[in-house]
C-alpha positions, -999 to 999 in steps of 0.1 A, spaced: -588 63 474 -623 74 473 -618 103 449 -598 84 432 -626 57 424 -650 83 422 -630 98 395 -625 67 376 -663 53 376 -673 85 366 -649 87 332 -663 52 326 -697 58 329 -693 90 308 -673 74 281 -703 46 284 -727 69 281 -709 89 252 -705 62 232 -744 46 230 -752 90 224 -733 84 191 -765 66 180 -790 89 198 -773 119 177 -784 110 142 -816 103 149 -822 139 171 -801 153 139 -777 165 167 -746 165 143 -722 192 135 -721 193 95 -689 206 77 -694 242 60 -689 278 71 -658 288 93 -657 253 106 -625 232 103 -639 191 106 -648 177 70 -670 154 82 -704 154 101 -699 147 139 -721 143 167 -727 166 191 -730 145 223 -702 158 247 -727 169 272 -745 135 279 -714 123 292 -714 149 314 -748 154 326 -749 118 336 -714 124 362 -739 154 377 -768 131 380 -739 100 396 -726 128 419 -758 133 436 -773 100 436 -738 92 453 -733 123 470 -744 126 507 -718 149 507 -735 176 482 -753 203 498 -787 198 506 -824 211 501 -829 242 476 -790 244 470 -789 209 456 -824 215 437 -813 247 421 -773 231 410 -792 200 393 -821 216 378 -791 246 366 -772 217 348 -806 203 332 -816 231 320 -784 242 308 -778 209 288 -813 213 274 -810 243 260 -778 236 249 -795 208 229 -821 228 217 -797 251 203 -774 220 185 -803 208 169 -820 239 159 -795 265 159 -812 290 185 -801 328 179 -781 343 210 -812 361 226 -831 330 235 -798 315 250 -796 345 270 -829 348 284 -823 310 297 -789 318 308 -801 345 327 -831 328 345 -808 300 356 -783 321 368 -817 338 390 -823 303 403 -787 301 413 -793 331 433 -823 335 448 -827 292 452 -796 279 457 -784 312 477 -748 313 454 -744 353 448 -711 374 436 -716 399 468 -682 413 468 -651 415 442 -623 414 470 -601 438 480 -590 453 445 -577 487 459 -555 492 488 -577 487 517 -607 491 495 -632 456 498 -657 465 467 -690 452 483 -715 448 454 -747 455 477 -778 462 453 -754 454 423 -743 417 432 -773 403 415 -772 419 380 -736 410 383 -737 376 391 -762 371 363 -739 391 339 -708 369 350 -723 339 350 -737 344 312 -705 351 307 -686 323 319 -713 299 300 -700 314 267 -666 318 276 -665 279 277 -687 277 240 -661 304 225 -633 286 238 -647 253 220 -630 258 187 -604 226 180 -605 192 191 -594 187 225 -593 223 234 -621 231 254 -622 199 275 -585 198 285 -583 236 295 -610 228 313 -602 199 333 -570 220 345 -593 247 361 -612 216 374 -581 201 390 -569 233 409 -609 238 417 -602 205 436 -571 218 451 -589 248 462 -619 231 475 -597 204 495 -576 227 512 -608 243 527 -622 214 533 -651 215 515 -661 179 504 -697 189 484 -678 207 458 -643 188 456 -666 157 450 -686 180 425 -652 190 407 -638 154 408 -671 142 392 -667 164 365 -632 162 354 -641 121 353 -666 131 331 -645 154 311 -621 123 311 -643 98 292 -652 128 268 -618 134 258 -607 99 253 -636 103 222 -624 142 212 -587 145 220 -565 136 193 -538 109 201 -523 78 182 -554 60 168 -577 85 168 -569 113 141 -601 133 147 -628 138 173 -654 115 170 -673 138 190 -675 171 201 -689 186 233 -715 209 214 -735 237 235 -752 212 254 -718 201 265 -703 234 269 -735 255 286 -736 228 308 -697 230 318 -699 267 317 -726 270 342 -708 244 367 -679 266 365 -698 295 373 -719 279 405 -682 265 418 -663 296 413 -688 323 427 -696 296 456 -659 291 463 -649 326 465 -678 341 487 -682 339 521 -656 366 538 -633 346 560 -650 317 553 -645 319 516 -622 286 500 -602 313 479 -606 355 468 -628 364 436 -593 371 425 -582 336 429 -615 325 410 -603 350 376 -566 328 376 -586 295 377 -602 304 348 -578 331 330 -575 315 294 -613 313 283 -617 345 301 -589 366 287 -597 347 251 -635 356 249 -634 391 267 -604 401 244 -620 387 208 -652 405 220 -634 439 225 -618 435 193 -650 430 175 -664 460 193 -631 483 183 -633 471 145 -673 485 149 -684 447 147 -711 429 171 -695 409 198 -713 381 191 -705 376 157 -685 345 151 -649 350 137 -616 332 130 -594 352 153 -597 330 190 -556 324 201 -564 288 191 -574 297 153 -540 323 154 -521 293 166 -535 268 139 -530 293 111 -492 299 123 -486 263 115 -491 247 147 -507 213 147 -540 206 163 -526 186 193 -497 214 201 -521 239 202 -538 218 228 -508 214 244 -499 251 246 -532 261 259 -530 238 285 -498 251 297 -504 284 299 -539 276 315 -521 255 342 -496 285 344 -525 311 354 -541 291 375 -512 280 391 -506 315 397 -535 322 409 -532 291 443 -498 306 448 -512 343 457 -536 324 472 -513 304 499 -486 333 502 -517 353 508 -504 377 485 -533 409 485 -558 407 462 -549 439 442 -517 429 437 -531 392 424 -555 416 406 -529 440 390 -508 413 377 -540 395 362 -546 432 341 -513 434 331 -509 402 314 -544 403 295 -537 438 288 -503 421 269 -527 393 257 -551 415 242 -524 437 223 -511 406 210 -541 390 195 -556 426 187 -532 422 159 -531 388 138 -506 403 114 -483 406 134 -488 379 158 -490 351 135 -457 356 117 -439 360 155 -460 324 166 -444 307 130 -411 320 142 -420 305 180 -431 271 160 -400 269 143 -378 279 177 -395 253 197 -383 226 167 -427 213 165 -434 200 133 -457 221 114 -494 211 101 -484 221 70 -461 194 62 -463 172 31 -431 156 25 -396 159 25 -370 177 2 -337 163 -7 -309 180 -28 -290 186 -48 -269 158 -66 -254 150 -96 -278 131 -117 -252 96 -120 -256 98 -80 -289 96 -75 -297 55 -76 -274 57 -46 -293 83 -33 -323 72 -36 -311 40 -14 -304 56 12 -336 81 14 -352 46 14 -333 33 42 -333 60 66 -375 64 60 -393 43 87 -420 30 68 -452 41 87 -468 63 56 -471 59 25 -455 81 -3 -444 92 -36 -408 98 -44 -402 117 -71 -371 129 -90 -365 162 -107 -339 183 -124 -339 216 -127 -321 238 -156 -304 258 -129 -261 264 -136 -242 253 -114 -205 245 -106 -205 210 -97 -239 199 -121 -256 196 -91 -291 197 -106 -313 166 -89 -337 165 -66 -360 146 -49 -391 151 -32 -409 127 -10 -447 137 -8 -471 119 17 -506 120 3 -538 130 25 -513 135 53 -543 142 82 -529 121 111 -507 147 133 -487 123 146 -477 109 112 -465 144 105 -440 139 136 -434 107 120 -423 129 89 -405 153 110 -384 122 129 -376 115 95 -363 145 82 -337 148 112 -331 110 104 -318 116 70 -300 145 79 -276 125 106 -269 101 73 -270 124 44 -263 156 53 -227 163 67 -211 135 47 -229 144 13 -235 183 18 -274 179 10 -300 206 19 -325 179 32 -356 203 46 -397 193 52 -417 202 25 -442 226 33 -479 239 16 -489 270 32 -527 279 21 -534 313 20 -545 322 51 -570 357 54 -543 379 37 -520 369 61 -501 342 45 -502 343 7 -485 312 -16 -468 280 -7 -437 265 3 -419 240 -22 -386 223 -18 -380 233 -54 -383 268 -44 -358 258 -10 -384 267 12 -392 299 -4 -427 313 -12 -443 309 -51 -461 336 -59 -444 370 -73 -410 348 -69 -426 322 -91 -412 332 -123 -375 335 -108 -373 295 -100 -354 275 -127 -374 250 -145 -380 214 -135 -381 181 -150 -399 149 -135 -374 124 -145 -388 97 -122 -413 86 -101 -426 58 -74 -452 54 -52 -443 30 -19 -470 17 9 -492 -8 21 -522 15 1 -502 26 -30 -495 18 -65 -457 2 -67 -437 10 -96 -419 -18 -118 -389 -11 -106 -372 -31 -80 -366 -15 -51 -342 20 -59 -317 3 -86 -331 22 -118 -316 30 -148 -323 69 -154 -332 78 -189 -310 101 -204 -316 136 -201 -343 154 -226 -326 179 -248 
């Protein structure tokens, strides 16, 4: 109950601090503006780190259990330094070199002032414990910089870095609790609360169609530093350690694999490993049509499975070299997949369809084909099958295709400016409802209307209902010509037709 109260207090405190920091962001210039490779369309405050640094301070003010003396000073000073450096980068866009210098200095303070050092990598080979000796300090600095930037690099879409970090911190808290380490358990629980307060503004959910704040470098660098401290501190100390170094890899597996995989691919292509691109796993999932909320769910599930494997190996006392070999094997598979996005994206598109997830490229509903004289009844049935949760434009087209049954008329329900991913889910549920009502009894083809923009050469052209879901491009010339014969708009914010309901008299065909 004590830790639950701490979690709730930190979540509330973080949310309040972030809410007030939104106003401060405009004055400081800590705003992420659209452009370049960024996906958001409006300026968004970089204030996630304000909530996290506030809960770190709360943890230290409440925590007589936290390590005292120089260790406490190094942890608090390092957190503050990462927050300030990240905030300066958000405002003035520092290069990676000055950031690395500060990160290295903080890592050295962690070693020489805080006494937290990566001295051993564990038993990576049967019967061989890899002790680092004089290499301990440089490898600690390297690992700390890597962890700090791994959190930064996975912070690419709304809710992703916070949600994945929340899973990792939850398992770190479990490990700290099992090892009877109240100091780091308290810190992990406080940070979990801080992240929940941040996710209230950053995660997409019904009523919150986009992130209202971003984590920013001020938040990601702070979070990465605390991860480095917790994972190194809990994995060192020989028999007294709370977990093995290999377990630490599993608890941070997804950000680590994503960062290393992307950087290796850039080096393989002869590019700078620090040059930003759109080949992170979350970018590929978005390119394959996954909604942002589904990408976050996939990432959370992956990190949960990885962390569960690590903790299970720890509890079952699986030899470290076996757990490490399994980690390397999974990473090798992961790298092979992400290194060839032109092959991975089509497979992810297939997976999206197999899972039955609504595509982010949904723009409406296609219903066809019927005879012209039965169209009024069809429109009435469509209207009854729609949930009414969104505005839409219903258009009726007649094609010049040859059909034995003269089924030349089809309908398209177009949902304009569909930016709410939960609204996409509502459109998909309406398609399923219409299929149950119309597909069998009337022999209709009912499907989602998709619009696929070109994505770095991996996808070209668009899907339209008129093409029955086929691509337009080189096949466009083979499609039958369509004529718009009726259109109506429905919704609270749209123009209504003069026709009452869907009872209409269709004009004679144009000859």
